[in-house]
C-alpha positions in Angstrom: 0.1 0.1 -0.1 2.7 2.3 0.9 4.7 1.6 -2.4 1.2 2.7 -4.2 0.6 5.6 -2.3 4.9 6.6 -3.1 4.2 6.2 -6.7 0.9 8.8 -6.7 2.5 11.1 -4.5 5.6 11.2 -6.6 3.8 11.6 -9.8 1.7 14.3 -8.4 4.7 15.8 -6.6 8.3 16.1 -6.9 8.2 14.0 -9.9 7.0 16.8 -12.0 9.8 19.1 -10.9 12.2 18.6 -13.8 10.0 18.9 -16.5 8.7 21.8 -15.0 12.0 23.6 -14.1 13.2 22.8 -17.6 10.4 24.5 -19.6 10.8 27.7 -17.3 14.7 28.2 -17.8 15.2 27.1 -21.2 14.7 29.5 -24.2 12.0 28.3 -26.6 14.6 27.9 -29.2 15.8 24.8 -27.5 13.4 24.0 -25.0 12.4 20.7 -27.0 15.4 19.2 -27.3 16.7 19.9 -23.4 13.2 18.3 -22.3 14.0 15.2 -24.2 17.6 14.9 -22.7 16.0 15.6 -19.2 13.3 13.0 -19.7 16.0 10.4 -21.0 17.9 11.3 -18.2 15.0 10.5 -15.8 14.4 7.3 -17.5 18.0 6.3 -17.0 18.3 7.2 -13.6 14.9 5.3 -12.9 16.0 2.2 -14.5 19.4 2.4 -12.4 17.3 2.7 -9.2 15.3 -0.1 -10.3 18.2 -2.2 -11.1 20.1 -1.8 -8.3 17.3 -2.3 -5.7 16.9 -5.9 -5.7 20.9 -6.5 -5.3 21.3 -4.0 -2.6 18.1 -5.6 -1.0 19.5 -9.1 -0.8 23.0 -7.6 0.3 22.2 -5.4 3.2 18.5 -6.0 3.9 15.4 -3.9 2.9 15.9 -0.8 5.8 19.4 0.2 5.1 18.2 0.6 1.2 15.3 2.7 2.3 17.6 4.8 4.3 20.1 5.2 1.5 17.2 6.6 -0.8 16.3 8.5 1.9 19.8 10.1 2.3 19.9 10.7 -1.5 16.2 12.5 -1.3 17.8 14.9 1.4 20.7 15.7 -0.4 18.7 17.0 -3.4 16.5 18.8 -1.2 19.6 20.4 0.1 20.8 21.2 -3.7 17.4 22.1 -4.3 17.1 24.8 -2.0 20.5 26.5 -2.4 21.0 26.6 -5.8 17.8 26.9 -7.5 16.7 30.3 -8.0 12.7 31.1 -7.5 11.1 31.7 -10.9 7.5 32.2 -9.9 5.9 35.1 -12.4 9.6 35.6 -14.2 10.0 35.8 -17.6 12.6 33.4 -19.6 14.9 36.4 -19.9 15.2 37.4 -16.4 15.5 33.4 -15.4 18.6 33.4 -17.9 20.3 36.3 -16.6 19.8 34.6 -13.1 21.5 31.7 -13.9 24.6 33.9 -16.0 24.7 35.9 -12.6 25.5 32.9 -10.7 28.1 31.9 -13.7 30.0 34.5 -13.2 30.3 34.8 -9.3 31.9 31.6 -9.4 34.6 32.4 -11.8 
């Protein structure tokens, strides 16, 4: 039952974040290619998680596997909080300048 609830909440919640984010940050000229690459990467990562799940459960048990995935999710939240700018209500040009300013500061 919990796996079903996870599937539904992931699809309605954080599973859509990459699609929305890529739709906002890329200019219309390259948006379709960027979304295709993002979706392929999303599917490859999902395949890797599904591929390593059973061997990990066999090797270390069910609890540590879920702790490992929970830690990975926690670090992704921290990354998003500190490195992704707020794009609500901004145009593509303004969003592009937000990312340009971050790149200039790091050089």
